[in-house]
N, C-alpha and C positions, 0 to 999 in steps of 0.2 A: 506715841501721837506724831502724827507727821507733820514736817515743817512747814509752817505757815506765813506767809508774807506779811509784813507789817500791814500793808493796806487791807490785806482780808482780814489780819486779826480787829483792826479799827472798825471793819465793817462788821463784825460779829458782835463786838462789844457794844457798839452805840445802837444795835439794833435790839441786844437784851435790855439795855439799860431804858431803853423807849418801851419794852413790853411787847415787842413784834419779832416774829419769827425772820431771821436773816436770810437773804437772798442768796447767799452762797456760805460755804465752809460748814455745809452741815454736816459732812463729815466727822467733824470736830466734837460734835456735840450727840450722835445719835447712839442712843441706847435702846435696846431690843428690837431692833430690826435686823439683825444679823442675819435671823433666818429666811428673812425676804430677798437678800441681796441675790442669790443665785436666780433665782426665780425672775426678777425682774431684769436682769441682765440676759436672762434666756430670751426673755418675750421682746427686749428691747431688739435683739438680735434679729429674729424672725419679724418685726417689722421692718426693719433697715434691709432686710432680705425681699421687703413686697408684700408680705402679711398686713392685717392688722388686727388690733386686740382692743378691748373694751376691757376696764377693769373699774371695779366699784370699792372703796376702802369704807369701812363702818368703825365706829367708835364712839363714845360718849364725850363731851368736853372735858378735855385736857387728857385725852388718851394720845393726842398727837396727830390728827388726821392731817392738819395743813403742814406740820412739818415732817410728816412722811410723805407727802405730794411733792413737796419742794425736794425732800431728798431723791425721790425719783427723778424729777426733774433735772437734778445737779448729774445723777448718772446719764441722764440721755445726752445734757449737751458735752460731756466727756467724750460720747460716740458720735459726737457729731451731729446731734438732732438740732432741730429747732423748739423753744419751747412757748406755750403760752399759758396765762393761767386769767379764768375768768371766775369773779365773784357772783354767785346767782343770786340775785336778791327780788324781792315782790314788786319793785317799782323800777327800779334803773335798768336790771338784767333779768328780767322773769325766760323762763327756759322754753317757755312755749313761742318766742318771739327769737327764732333764731337767726333773723337779722341782726338784732343787737347783739346777741351774741358773737355772732362773726365778727362784727364790729369791735367789739370789746378783744376779742383774741388777735387782731390784726395790731390793734393799739396796745397791745401788752408783748407782742412776738419780738424773741430774743434769741441770740446765737451766741456761740463764743465771739464771735467778731463784731457783731453790733449788738448794743444795748436795747433795753426797752423802746418799742417802737421801730423795730428794725424792717418794717415791712416796706417801705418804700426802697432800701439799699438791697432787699431780697430780688425785687422786680429787678433793679437794674443788673443785679449780679446774673439773673436768669437771661437775660437780655445779651449781655456781652458774653455768655456762655453760646447762645445761639448764634453769634456774629462772628465769634472765634469757629464753631463747628462749620459755618457756611463759607468760611475763607472769605469774608467782605463780601459776597455777593448778597446784593438785594434779593434778586429772585429765589435763590436759595434761602434765604434767612424766612423770608415771606413760606416756603416750603415746609420748612422745618418748622415754625410757631405752628403751623396747621398740624402736622403730623405730631407735636409733644403736646397739643392740648385737643386732639381727636376725642380723645374718652370724656373731656369737660365738657366740649360742646354739645356732647349727646344730652347732658341734663342741664347747661346753664350755657347756651350759645352765647349770649351778650358777654360772657367773660372773654374768652378768645377775640370778639369783636374788638372791646374798650381796649384790651392787651395789645393788639394791632396798631390800634388809632395811638395808644400810649408810645409803642416806639416809634411812629411815626412823627409825632410831636416832639420827640426828644434827638431824632436824628435832624428834622427843623428848627431844632435849638428854640420851639415854641413854650418857652418856660409856663406860662400860664395856663394852656392845655394839658401840658405833661402833669402839672402839679393837681389839675381839678380830676384829672381821671385816674391819678395815682389815688387821689381820695376816694373817688368812687368804685374803684377797684378793691378799696380796704374798707368798702361799707358804709363809709360815711353819707349821711343823707343832704346835705345842704352842699349839692353842688348846682352851677348853673346850668339852665338849660341848654345854653347855646354852647357850652364843652361838650354836653352829652351828645348835642346833634351832629357835633364834629365826629363823632363815634358811632352813628347811626342807632343812639341808645334812645329809645323813649320810656321804659319803663323803670320803677325804682325798685331798688333789692327787696324783696319779701323773705317770706318764711320760707317758702319752697326755693327759690332761687339762690338763697344762702347756703341751701346744701351743697347745690353745685360749685359755687364761690369757694366754700371749704376745700373740696375736692379740689379747683384749680389750684388754691394756695399751695395745698399738698403736693401737687405737680411740680408748680415753680421751686417746691423747697428742692426736690429730688433732682429736679433739672440742674438746680444750682451747686451740686454736690453735696447737698446734707443729706444724713439717712432717712429722715422724715420730719414729722411732726409729733410732740406730746402736748395733747389739749386736755388742762386738769379743768375740770367744771367743781370750783369748791361752793361747799355749804348747800346742797341741791337740798337739803330738807326745808329750806325756807319755802318751798312751793307748797307746802303743808299749811300755811298760812291765808292763802290765796283763796279767791273767791272758788266757787266748785267747779264753774267753767272753764276757769284759766288753769286750774289743777290738773283736770281731765285732759286738756290740751297739751300741757307740761310733760304729764305722764306718756302721753301717746308720742310725742314728738321723741323721748327718750327711748320709746319702744321702736320707732321706726328706725332711729339712729343705729339702735342695735342690730338690727334686721340687714340695714346698709353693710354696715361692718361685715357682718357675719355672711352677706353674699358677693363681698370683693371689691366691693364699689370705692373703696378708701386705701387703697394700697398706701403703706407708708404713714398711717396713723395709729397714734396711740392716743385713746381717748379715755381719761381717768375722771371716776367724779368720787366726792366724799361726800357722807351724810352720816347722821346719827343712827341707832339701830332701831329706833322709834320711826324713822323715815322709811327703813326695810322692813318692819315687821310690824307696824301700826296701820288703823284703819284709814287714816287719811295720806298714806304713802304709797307704796310700790303696791302694796296689795289690794289697792283700789284696783287696780286696771291687772287682771288676772294672765293675759297674754305676757307682760312685763315682769309680774312676780314669777312665774314659769320660767322665766329665762334668768332668772337672778338668783333666784332659790338656791340657799346652800345651806345644808343642815349644820347647824352650830351647836348642835346639845352634848356633843362630847367635850371630852379634856381639849382644851386652848393648845397644850403642847401637841397635838398631832392634828392640827389644822392643816387642809392643804392649799397652801397660797395659788396654786395652779385653777385653783376655781375663779367663777368671775366676782367673788366677793374677798377681800381681806378683812379679818378684823383684827382690830387693834384692842390689847387690853391697856387699861389705865394704868399709869403710874405707880408702882409702889414706891413704900418708903426705901428701900436699898435701891433702884432706879434714881429716884430722886436725888439721893446722896451720890451716885456715882455721876450723876451729869453736873451735881454742882462742882465736884472736884477737876471735872474735866474744865469746866470754866474758870475757874479759880488757876489752874496750870496754864491754861491758855492767855489768860490776863498777864499772869507773872512773866511769861516767855517776852512779852513785850514792854515789861517795867521796870525802870533802874532802882526801884527799889522790892525788886524780887524776892529777896532774902525775908525784909522786913514785912511783906505780906504773906509769906508761908508761915512765917512764927505767927504773927497776929490774927490769922485766919488759918489754923490747921485743921488735919482731917476732924477731929473732935469740935471744930468750933461750926464747920460747915453742916455737921452731923446734928448739931444743937440748933443751928439757926434753923434746916429743914424742918425741923420737928415744931419750932417755935412758928413758922407761916402757916404749915400745916394747922397747927393749934387755933391762929386766927380764923382760919378757914374751915371752921368747925372740924377739925380732923380728917377732913376730906382729901386724901393726898393726892386722889386724883384732879382735883380741880386747882392744885399747888402751883404747878412749875411756872407758870407764866411770872407770878409774883414772886416767888422764889427765888429764880434767875434775877430779875429786876432789883428784888432786895439784897441780894448776895453783891451786884455789881454795885451798888452803892455803898456796900460796907469796903469793897477793895478799893472804890475812889477814894472814899476818906483816909484809910490808912495810907494809900499811897501820898495824899495832898499834905497829911496833918503827922509828920513824925513821931508826937506823942500821943496820938488816937491808939487808945485800946477798945477793941468790938464788946469785950465781956464786960467792961466798967461804963462805959461811954456810949453805949447803942442798945437801944430798945427797938423791937420790932414793931412797926406802927404802919398800916398799909391802909391810906385814905381812901374814903369811900367810893371817891369820884374816880380812881384809878381803877376801881373794880368792873367787871363785866357783870351781867347779869346774873349769870349762875355765879360766880365766884360771891357776889352780893350775897343771896340766897345761901350757899352754903356760909357765909358770915352768920346770917342772922338763924341758921339752925334749920332753914325751911329745905323739906325735904320735897324734891324735884323729881325724882325716881321712885315708882310705886315700888318697886323691890327693897327699898331701903325704909319703907315703913315698918316699923317695928309691931308686932301684933301681939 
């Protein structure tokens, strides 16, 4: 295991204690993704060279879709990409309203230099680069802005229009106007009409102009010395629960996005979606729109060992008992590396105990190892905390596995109650 800073180690442990996927340090926890790494790096390098890539990750609950997407984001950040993650939801962020998706993307945008919400800093970095390349000449700066956003102007002319006005407001130290235009460029809906008039903007951001704005965002990132943008749309399967008309619009929006990427309209964009197998194979998902199905179709009937990760879909396998134990041992060793009671923790939570704990947690969840990782790691951190805090604590005698129902997700609760949610699991 590579050396980890104390701050990074603390962030990983804190996230696992809460039962969430850590935002960083996923290389410390990754198991079963090694075969994907060469292809992901290859694709990121292509995007950095001006190409665009669409990728879909499929898998059931507990297979690690969110983890895998953040693991890819971490690889992207180390290669100077900006990343943004959007949780698709039926009410707050429906896929068929791309103006909302774009806004969420700018709100979550981050780079190695700027944390989440770094959109404004990216704008300023891009303008600084323009000023630097122009040698301080206003006339040359205006020309460079026009030149570098020419491709964006064809699909969303209001984007460079507002950006020029934002630059002027910054030069004039007009903070109110600059703040308002930055918010509007980021897709925020509540911007005063007086501020938009300063830029000559009359319309609101809608589904169609949002695609042009996304292209503008990628161009700005590339123009500020970033390799491109990795945009993750997580939990896309939620659109299956939408009304029929909304679902059709969402599927068609995804199809349109893929076609735009294939046509070369988004150089520097890596678009990644995650979804369940039912979304890709069921009648309420991708198959409902045959043109989309034909673009995403991959034959997964063979042995998973020979899957081709270069195809549009990546299939994740659920956690096995061995993988569950392996990640548990990694987490324990990571915890020990930052604890003054390291030897006592290793003695109290030895390999045999971690194995028994993995079996116990899986047993509480109906023996379904595939849905156990989150609760297992949360329980393991609880045990390690107790060993560190209480010198006389013996986990084999003083601890029993108990997972409150209030901390369980819907899938975990169903597993604990023995409810079968996958037709393939029904015993005939």
